[in-house]
Structures are given as C-alpha cells and as structure tokens.
C-alpha positions in Angstrom: 24.7 39.3 24.5 21.1 38.2 23.7 20.0 34.9 22.5 17.3 34.4 20.0 14.8 31.8 20.5 13.8 29.7 17.7 10.2 29.5 16.7 8.3 26.5 17.8 7.6 24.1 15.0 4.0 24.0 13.7 2.2 21.1 15.1 1.7 18.1 12.7 -1.8 17.7 11.5 -3.1 15.4 8.9 -2.3 16.5 5.6 0.4 18.8 6.6 3.1 16.9 4.7 5.2 18.0 1.7 3.2 18.7 -1.3 3.3 16.2 -4.0 4.9 16.9 -7.4 2.3 17.9 -9.9 1.4 15.4 -12.3 2.7 15.8 -16.0 2.0 14.4 -19.4 -1.1 14.0 -21.6 -4.5 14.0 -19.6 -5.3 10.7 -21.0 -2.0 9.0 -20.3 -2.8 5.6 -18.2 0.0 6.3 -15.9 -1.3 9.9 -15.1 -5.0 8.8 -14.8 -4.0 6.1 -12.4 -1.9 8.4 -10.3 -4.8 10.8 -10.2 -7.1 7.9 -9.0 -4.6 7.0 -6.2 -4.2 10.6 -5.0 -8.0 11.1 -4.9 -8.1 8.2 -2.7 -5.5 9.5 -0.4 -7.2 12.9 -0.4 -10.6 11.3 0.4 -9.1 9.9 3.6 -7.7 13.2 4.9 -4.4 13.2 3.1 -2.5 11.4 5.6 1.3 12.0 5.4 3.3 9.2 3.7 4.9 8.5 7.2 1.5 7.7 8.6 0.6 5.5 5.5 4.0 3.6 5.8 3.2 2.8 9.5 0.0 0.9 8.3 1.7 -1.3 5.8 5.0 -3.1 5.1 6.3 -0.3 2.6 8.5 2.6 2.9 7.3 6.4 2.5 9.3 6.7 -0.7 7.7 3.5 -2.3 4.2 4.7 -1.4 5.0 8.2 -2.9 6.4 6.7 -6.0 3.4 4.6 -6.5 1.3 7.7 -6.8 3.8 9.7 -8.7 2.5 9.0 -12.3 6.2 8.6 -13.6 6.0 5.0 -14.3 3.6 2.2 -14.0 3.5 0.8 -10.5 3.4 -2.9 -9.8 0.0 -4.3 -9.0 1.3 -5.6 -5.7 2.4 -2.0 -4.7 -1.0 -0.5 -5.7 -2.5 -3.1 -3.4 -0.3 -1.9 -0.6 -1.1 1.8 -1.2 -4.7 1.2 -1.3 -4.7 -0.8 1.9 -2.6 1.9 3.5 -5.5 4.4 2.4 -8.0 2.0 3.6 -9.4 1.8 0.1 -11.2 -0.8 -2.0 -8.5 -3.0 -3.3 -10.7 -4.9 -5.8 -11.8 -1.4 -7.4 -8.2 -0.5 -7.8 -7.1 -3.8 -9.0 -10.1 -3.6 -11.8 -8.9 0.0 -12.8 -5.3 -1.1 -13.0 -6.0 -3.9 -15.3 -8.4 -1.8 -17.4 -5.8 0.9 -17.9 -2.6 -1.2 -18.2 -4.0 -4.4 -19.5 -2.1 -6.9 -17.4 -0.5 -7.1 -13.9 3.1 -6.2 -13.8 
C-alpha cells in the first residue's frame, strides 16, 4: 500500500491573498470611484492580505474587505480605519469621501 504525500502549501507572500471581487456599476458611481481609490491605496503598499491589515487596526478582515467592495457607502470611521491599516493619508481620504458622498455617514 502506497501513501501519497500532499504537496506543500505555497509560502505566504505579500499580495498572495484571495482576489477581490471586480467592481461593478457605472464608472462614475461614487461608491465605485471610492472603492477604486481604496484598492489603489492597498495596491500601492504591496497589496497586503486583509489578515495582515486587520492585525494593524481594531477591525476584522471582512469589515476591511467590505469597506473597499464598492457595494455600499462605507462609514467615514471605517474608511479612516482602512486607510490607517494601509498606512495612507487619512486627511486625503476624508476629503475624497466628503467630496464624493457629500457628508459623513
């Protein structure tokens, strides 16, 4: 009787996490535009997995992922948390948020 060995899992490297769901909706939709900006921020820092981002801030992986999903308007507080996790410019994203959505939610 022979036993099969299981292949070793690939080592975890920055950016090797699950792919994000593609953004949908009109290209000029505020939710989509904002999600694109958040995703670009994450990409600019080497696309760390959400597990790593969640270790940096008091938020779950799923909450961070939903913030950049583009499905619904995130709260300004969650945007701040996401940007801090990505080590981005919080003031820039606050201005962008208020410019696109008109007010804090």
